[in-house]
Backbone as JSON Lines, residues from 0, in Angstrom:
{"i":0,"aa":"X","n":[-24.9,2.93,-2.56],"ca":[-25.04,1.43,-2.52],"c":[-23.73,0.86,-2.9]}
{"i":1,"aa":"X","n":[-23.53,-0.22,-2.34],"ca":[-22.31,-1.01,-2.72],"c":[-22.36,-1.77,-4.07]}
{"i":2,"aa":"X","n":[-21.25,-1.93,-4.69],"ca":[-21.26,-2.59,-6.0],"c":[-21.33,-3.91,-5.79]}
{"i":3,"aa":"X","n":[-21.93,-4.83,-6.53],"ca":[-21.98,-6.27,-6.45],"c":[-21.31,-6.76,-7.56]}
{"i":4,"aa":"X","n":[-21.13,-8.12,-7.63],"ca":[-20.39,-8.75,-8.72],"c":[-21.04,-8.39,-9.91]}
{"i":5,"aa":"X","n":[-22.43,-8.55,-9.89],"ca":[-23.2,-8.22,-11.14],"c":[-23.09,-6.81,-11.53]}
{"i":6,"aa":"X","n":[-23.07,-5.74,-10.81],"ca":[-22.95,-4.33,-11.04],"c":[-21.54,-4.21,-11.72]}
{"i":7,"aa":"X","n":[-20.55,-4.82,-11.08],"ca":[-19.17,-4.69,-11.63],"c":[-19.08,-5.16,-12.95]}
{"i":8,"aa":"X","n":[-19.55,-6.46,-13.19],"ca":[-19.56,-7.1,-14.41],"c":[-20.07,-6.29,-15.53]}
{"i":9,"aa":"X","n":[-21.29,-5.7,-15.31],"ca":[-21.92,-4.96,-16.36],"c":[-21.13,-3.68,-16.61]}
{"i":10,"aa":"X","n":[-20.69,-2.84,-15.73],"ca":[-19.84,-1.83,-15.84],"c":[-18.73,-2.16,-16.57]}
{"i":11,"aa":"X","n":[-17.85,-3.11,-16.12],"ca":[-16.7,-3.51,-16.84],"c":[-16.91,-3.86,-18.26]}
{"i":12,"aa":"X","n":[-17.87,-4.72,-18.53],"ca":[-18.07,-5.06,-19.9],"c":[-18.71,-3.91,-20.74]}
{"i":13,"aa":"X","n":[-19.43,-3.01,-20.21],"ca":[-19.81,-1.75,-20.82],"c":[-18.6,-0.99,-21.38]}
{"i":14,"aa":"X","n":[-17.75,-0.81,-20.48],"ca":[-16.53,-0.04,-20.64],"c":[-15.66,-0.75,-21.58]}
{"i":15,"aa":"X","n":[-15.56,-1.88,-21.53],"ca":[-14.72,-2.91,-22.39],"c":[-15.3,-2.71,-23.88]}
{"i":16,"aa":"X","n":[-16.64,-2.55,-24.16],"ca":[-17.04,-2.38,-25.36],"c":[-17.09,-0.98,-25.71]}
{"i":17,"aa":"X","n":[-16.51,0.02,-24.96],"ca":[-16.58,1.48,-25.17],"c":[-18.13,1.89,-25.51]}
{"i":18,"aa":"X","n":[-19.04,1.51,-24.5],"ca":[-20.4,2.03,-24.66],"c":[-20.61,2.86,-23.48]}
{"i":19,"aa":"X","n":[-21.51,3.99,-23.65],"ca":[-21.85,4.77,-22.61],"c":[-23.09,4.1,-22.01]}
{"i":20,"aa":"X","n":[-23.55,4.61,-20.87],"ca":[-24.81,4.09,-20.26],"c":[-25.91,4.25,-21.2]}
{"i":21,"aa":"X","n":[-25.93,5.32,-21.85],"ca":[-27.12,5.75,-22.85],"c":[-26.99,4.65,-23.96]}
{"i":22,"aa":"X","n":[-25.93,4.41,-24.44],"ca":[-25.81,3.47,-25.63],"c":[-26.29,2.09,-25.23]}
{"i":23,"aa":"X","n":[-25.84,1.71,-23.97],"ca":[-26.21,0.4,-23.48],"c":[-27.75,0.24,-23.33]}
{"i":24,"aa":"X","n":[-28.29,1.31,-22.64],"ca":[-29.75,1.24,-22.49],"c":[-30.45,1.07,-23.75]}
{"i":25,"aa":"X","n":[-30.08,1.92,-24.79],"ca":[-30.7,1.91,-26.12],"c":[-30.57,0.58,-26.73]}
{"i":26,"aa":"X","n":[-29.36,-0.04,-26.81],"ca":[-29.16,-1.24,-27.46],"c":[-29.82,-2.46,-26.77]}
{"i":27,"aa":"X","n":[-29.88,-2.3,-25.44],"ca":[-30.41,-3.64,-24.67],"c":[-31.95,-3.42,-24.59]}
{"i":28,"aa":"X","n":[-32.64,-2.21,-24.79],"ca":[-33.93,-2.13,-24.75],"c":[-34.58,-1.67,-23.23]}
{"i":29,"aa":"X","n":[-33.56,-1.39,-22.58],"ca":[-33.97,-0.82,-21.05],"c":[-33.85,0.57,-20.86]}
{"i":30,"aa":"X","n":[-34.45,1.16,-20.02],"ca":[-34.34,2.49,-19.67],"c":[-32.96,2.86,-19.06]}
{"i":31,"aa":"X","n":[-32.45,4.17,-19.3],"ca":[-31.28,4.67,-18.82],"c":[-31.3,4.45,-17.21]}
{"i":32,"aa":"X","n":[-32.21,4.86,-16.52],"ca":[-32.34,4.8,-15.05],"c":[-32.14,3.28,-14.6]}
{"i":33,"aa":"X","n":[-32.55,2.3,-15.41],"ca":[-32.3,0.93,-14.97],"c":[-30.92,0.51,-15.1]}
{"i":34,"aa":"X","n":[-30.14,1.02,-16.26],"ca":[-28.84,0.82,-16.33],"c":[-28.12,1.5,-15.16]}
{"i":35,"aa":"X","n":[-28.36,2.6,-14.78],"ca":[-27.77,3.26,-13.75],"c":[-27.84,2.61,-12.32]}
{"i":36,"aa":"X","n":[-29.13,2.03,-12.21],"ca":[-29.42,1.29,-10.92],"c":[-28.67,0.04,-10.97]}
{"i":37,"aa":"X","n":[-28.57,-0.77,-12.19],"ca":[-27.96,-1.89,-12.25],"c":[-26.28,-1.72,-11.86]}
{"i":38,"aa":"X","n":[-25.95,-0.75,-12.39],"ca":[-24.49,-0.57,-12.22],"c":[-24.08,-0.09,-10.82]}
{"i":39,"aa":"X","n":[-25.19,0.5,-10.17],"ca":[-24.92,0.88,-8.82],"c":[-25.18,-0.07,-7.73]}
{"i":40,"aa":"X","n":[-25.65,-1.28,-8.25],"ca":[-25.87,-2.34,-7.2],"c":[-27.25,-2.34,-6.55]}
{"i":41,"aa":"X","n":[-28.3,-1.66,-7.23],"ca":[-29.62,-1.54,-6.48],"c":[-29.9,-3.03,-6.21]}
{"i":42,"aa":"X","n":[-30.46,-3.24,-5.06],"ca":[-30.82,-4.78,-4.62],"c":[-32.02,-5.22,-5.17]}
{"i":43,"aa":"X","n":[-33.02,-4.52,-5.73],"ca":[-34.16,-4.98,-6.24],"c":[-34.23,-4.47,-7.67]}
{"i":44,"aa":"X","n":[-34.08,-5.38,-8.6],"ca":[-34.15,-5.07,-10.12],"c":[-35.05,-6.37,-10.75]}
{"i":45,"aa":"X","n":[-35.66,-6.09,-11.75],"ca":[-36.36,-7.15,-12.44],"c":[-35.37,-8.02,-13.26]}
{"i":46,"aa":"X","n":[-35.56,-9.28,-13.0],"ca":[-34.62,-10.27,-13.64],"c":[-34.71,-10.31,-15.06]}
{"i":47,"aa":"X","n":[-35.95,-10.22,-15.6],"ca":[-35.98,-10.26,-16.97],"c":[-35.23,-9.06,-17.6]}
{"i":48,"aa":"X","n":[-35.27,-7.88,-17.01],"ca":[-34.54,-6.71,-17.4],"c":[-32.93,-6.75,-17.43]}
{"i":49,"aa":"X","n":[-32.65,-7.4,-16.22],"ca":[-31.24,-7.73,-16.06],"c":[-30.69,-8.59,-17.17]}
{"i":50,"aa":"X","n":[-31.42,-9.56,-17.49],"ca":[-31.15,-10.51,-18.52],"c":[-31.17,-9.89,-19.95]}
{"i":51,"aa":"X","n":[-31.87,-8.74,-20.11],"ca":[-31.8,-8.18,-21.32],"c":[-30.53,-7.37,-21.57]}
{"i":52,"aa":"X","n":[-30.07,-6.82,-20.53],"ca":[-28.66,-6.17,-20.52],"c":[-27.6,-7.2,-20.72]}
{"i":53,"aa":"X","n":[-27.66,-8.34,-19.8],"ca":[-26.56,-9.21,-19.9],"c":[-26.44,-9.97,-21.2]}
{"i":54,"aa":"X","n":[-27.58,-10.16,-22.03],"ca":[-27.51,-10.81,-23.34],"c":[-26.6,-10.03,-24.32]}
{"i":55,"aa":"X","n":[-26.4,-8.68,-24.1],"ca":[-25.47,-7.9,-24.91],"c":[-24.04,-8.5,-24.66]}
{"i":56,"aa":"X","n":[-23.84,-9.08,-23.6],"ca":[-22.57,-9.6,-23.37],"c":[-22.28,-11.03,-23.43]}
{"i":57,"aa":"X","n":[-23.44,-11.74,-23.9],"ca":[-23.33,-13.21,-23.79],"c":[-23.59,-13.89,-22.53]}
{"i":58,"aa":"X","n":[-24.16,-13.28,-21.58],"ca":[-24.26,-13.87,-20.33],"c":[-25.78,-13.89,-19.89]}
{"i":59,"aa":"X","n":[-26.23,-14.67,-18.87],"ca":[-27.64,-14.75,-18.3],"c":[-27.57,-14.95,-16.9]}
{"i":60,"aa":"X","n":[-28.45,-14.4,-16.25],"ca":[-28.76,-14.51,-14.79],"c":[-29.77,-15.65,-14.63]}
{"i":61,"aa":"X","n":[-29.64,-16.49,-13.76],"ca":[-30.6,-17.48,-13.37],"c":[-30.62,-17.87,-11.99]}
{"i":62,"aa":"X","n":[-31.66,-18.65,-11.52],"ca":[-31.84,-19.03,-10.19],"c":[-30.69,-20.02,-9.69]}
{"i":63,"aa":"X","n":[-30.26,-19.89,-8.63],"ca":[-29.09,-20.66,-7.91],"c":[-29.85,-21.63,-6.85]}
{"i":64,"aa":"X","n":[-29.71,-23.01,-6.87],"ca":[-30.2,-23.85,-6.08],"c":[-29.18,-23.83,-4.8]}
{"i":65,"aa":"X","n":[-29.89,-23.67,-3.64],"ca":[-29.2,-23.6,-2.33],"c":[-29.55,-24.88,-1.64]}
{"i":66,"aa":"X","n":[-28.42,-25.39,-0.96],"ca":[-28.68,-26.62,-0.14],"c":[-29.22,-26.23,1.1]}
{"i":67,"aa":"X","n":[-29.95,-27.2,1.85],"ca":[-30.55,-26.84,3.14],"c":[-29.52,-26.38,3.96]}
{"i":68,"aa":"X","n":[-29.76,-25.38,4.64],"ca":[-28.95,-24.83,5.93],"c":[-27.94,-23.83,5.38]}
{"i":69,"aa":"X","n":[-27.89,-23.42,4.08],"ca":[-26.96,-22.37,3.49],"c":[-27.24,-20.83,3.92]}
{"i":70,"aa":"X","n":[-28.6,-20.76,4.36],"ca":[-28.79,-19.37,4.54],"c":[-28.24,-19.02,5.92]}
């Protein structure tokens, strides 16, 4: 899978704080498999769990309003 901005953000922040994937999963309250899927850019992830991880880094994912015809 290709990395996304989100997956790169999480991986970069995790490394910046010197956390392993195991430590990040434990501290954020999500499973190790979820952290791995997130960092690999899996296209279908639960938004609430993504936000649990992002909260560790002072960030949050939310909906984006698209204007008509942007698709």
